C-alpha positions in Angstrom: -15.5 -14.9 19.0 -14.8 -11.7 18.5 -16.8 -11.4 15.3 -19.7 -13.0 16.9 -19.4 -10.5 19.7 -19.1 -7.6 17.4 -22.0 -8.9 15.4 -24.3 -9.1 19.0 -23.1 -5.8 20.1 -23.9 -4.1 16.8 -27.4 -5.6 16.6 -28.0 -4.1 20.0 -27.5 -0.7 18.1 -31.0 -1.4 16.8 -32.2 -1.7 20.2 -32.0 1.9 20.8 -33.0 3.0 17.4 -35.5 0.0 17.2 -38.0 1.7 19.7 -39.0 4.3 17.3 -42.9 3.8 16.4 -44.3 4.5 13.0 -46.0 7.4 11.8 -49.7 7.6 10.9 -50.2 8.8 7.2 -50.4 12.4 7.3 -52.2 14.8 4.6 -49.1 16.4 4.6 -47.6 17.6 1.1 -43.8 16.0 0.5 -43.0 19.9 -0.2 -44.0 21.0 3.2 -41.1 22.4 5.1 -39.6 20.0 8.0 -40.9 22.4 10.4 -44.4 21.5 9.5 -43.9 17.9 9.7 -42.2 17.8 13.2 -41.3 14.7 14.7 -44.9 13.0 13.7 -46.0 10.5 16.5 -42.4 10.5 17.6 -43.4 13.4 20.1 -45.9 11.4 21.8 -42.9 9.0 22.8 -41.9 11.6 25.1 -42.4 10.6 29.0 -42.8 7.0 27.9 -40.4 3.7 29.1 -40.7 0.7 26.9 -39.7 -3.2 27.8 -38.3 -4.8 24.5 -38.4 -8.9 24.4 -36.1 -10.8 21.6 -37.3 -13.1 19.0 -37.3 -16.4 19.4 -33.9 -17.0 17.7 -32.1 -14.1 19.5 -33.6 -15.6 22.8 -31.9 -18.8 21.9 -28.8 -17.1 21.5 -28.6 -15.3 25.0 -29.8 -11.9 24.1 -31.1 -10.1 26.9 -34.3 -8.1 26.8 -34.3 -4.0 26.7 -35.8 -1.2 28.6 -35.7 2.3 27.0 -37.3 5.4 28.1 -37.9 8.6 25.5 -37.3 12.3 26.8 -37.3 15.9 25.1 -34.1 17.8 25.4 -32.2 21.4 24.4 -36.4 22.8 24.7 -37.8 20.5 22.5 -35.2 20.6 19.5 -34.1 17.2 20.2 -35.6 13.8 21.3 -33.4 11.5 23.6 -34.1 7.9 24.1 -32.1 6.0 26.9 -31.4 2.4 26.7 -30.0 -0.5 28.7 -30.1 -4.3 28.3 -31.6 -6.3 31.2 -28.3 -7.6 32.3 -27.2 -4.0 32.6 -24.1 -5.3 30.1 -24.9 -2.6 27.5 -26.8 0.8 26.9 -26.6 3.5 24.6 -28.3 7.3 24.1 -29.7 8.3 20.7 -30.1 12.3 20.2 -33.1 12.5 17.4 -33.6 15.8 15.5 -35.0 17.1 12.8 -33.3 17.2 9.1 -34.6 19.3 6.2 -36.3 16.8 4.6 -39.8 16.4 5.6 -40.4 12.9 7.0 -36.9 12.1 7.7 -35.2 12.7 11.0 -31.2 12.7 11.4 -29.8 10.4 15.0 -26.7 9.8 16.2 -26.3 7.0 18.8 -23.7 6.7 21.3 -22.8 3.5 23.4 -21.4 2.1 26.5 -19.5 -0.3 24.4 -17.3 2.6 22.6 -18.6 2.9 19.4 -21.5 4.9 18.1 -23.7 5.3 14.7 -25.0 8.2 12.9 -28.0 7.6 10.6 -31.6 8.6 9.8 -35.1 7.6 10.3 -37.4 7.7 7.4 -41.1 8.2 8.5 -42.8 6.0 5.7 -46.8 6.8 4.5 -47.8 2.9 5.2 -47.2 3.6 9.1 -44.0 1.9 9.2 -40.6 3.5 9.7 -36.9 2.5 8.3 -33.6 3.4 9.3 -30.3 3.2 8.2 -27.0 4.1 9.9 -23.4 3.9 9.6 -21.2 2.5 12.4 -17.9 3.7 13.7 -15.6 1.9 16.0 -16.9 -1.5 15.9 -15.1 -4.1 14.2 -16.8 -6.0 11.2 -19.8 -4.1 11.1 -20.4 -1.3 8.3 -23.9 -0.5 8.6 -27.2 -1.5 10.3 -30.5 -1.0 9.0 -33.7 -2.0 10.0 -37.5 -1.6 9.7 -40.6 -1.3 12.0 -43.9 -0.6 12.9 -46.7 0.1 15.9 -49.2 -2.9 15.9 -52.8 -2.8 16.5 -52.4 -4.0 20.0 -49.9 -1.1 20.9 -46.8 -3.0 21.0 -43.9 -2.0 19.1 -42.0 -4.3 16.3 -38.5 -4.2 14.7 -36.3 -6.4 12.5 -32.7 -5.4 11.8 -30.2 -6.4 9.5 -26.3 -5.9 9.8 -23.6 -5.1 6.9 -20.5 -6.6 7.7 -17.0 -5.6 6.3 -17.4 -9.0 4.2 -20.0 -7.0 1.9 -22.7 -9.4 3.1 -25.9 -8.5 5.0 -26.9 -10.7 7.8 -29.9 -10.9 9.9 -29.9 -9.1 13.0 -32.3 -8.8 16.1 -36.3 -8.9 16.3 -37.7 -7.1 19.7 -41.3 -6.7 20.3 -41.7 -3.9 22.9 -44.2 -3.0 25.0 -45.0 0.1 27.0 -43.8 -0.5 31.1 -43.5 1.6 34.3 -40.5 -0.8 35.4 -37.1 1.6 35.8 -34.2 1.1 33.4 -31.7 -1.3 34.8 -28.4 0.1 36.0 -25.5 0.3 33.6 -22.5 -1.8 34.3 -20.1 -0.5 31.8 -17.1 -2.6 31.3 -15.0 0.7 30.4 -13.1 -1.0 27.5 -12.9 -0.4 24.0 -14.7 -3.2 21.7 -12.2 -5.5 20.2 
C-alpha cells in the first residue's frame, strides 16, 4: 500500500512540471548564450492558469484533475508554477530558472507531501520538451522523467515515467491540460511526512 501511494504521489511531481509547454524551433545557434535563448515560449505562461485532466488509466485509479498557474518572481528571473489537485489533497510549487546551457532550464519542485525534486527541462527543436528530476524524501521513487508538447488545438499533453528503487522504470501519469479561468482549489495539506 505504501509503495502504491508513493508511486501515485511521485507521479504528481509531473503534475507541476508537466504543464511546461514545448518551444517552437528557433533560429538560435547552439553556441548562443543562455540569456539570448531565455525561457522561450515558457515566458508566455506567466499570468495563465491550466486545468489538467488525467488519462483514462489514471482516472480508473482515481487520479484527480490538476490545476496550476504561472507567474514571474524575483524580478522576472524565475518562472513560478503553483499547482493543486482538484480535491485539494496535494500541491506543489516549481521554481524554474535559466541555466548556463542554451535550451535547458533548471528547476526545483517542493511539495505539500514533504518531498522535493530537482531537475532540468530541455527545450527540444521539434517543439517538444523533456524533463528529468531526482526525487528526495519519497520512498521507493528515485527519479521521474517526462515528455510533453503543445498540441495544435492549444492543449498540452504530458506523459511520465518513474524510476523505482528496484531499478525499473514504470509508467507514471498522462495528463491533457487546457487553459482555464477557474481558481486553484484550496490546498488541504496533511502536515505529515510521506512514509
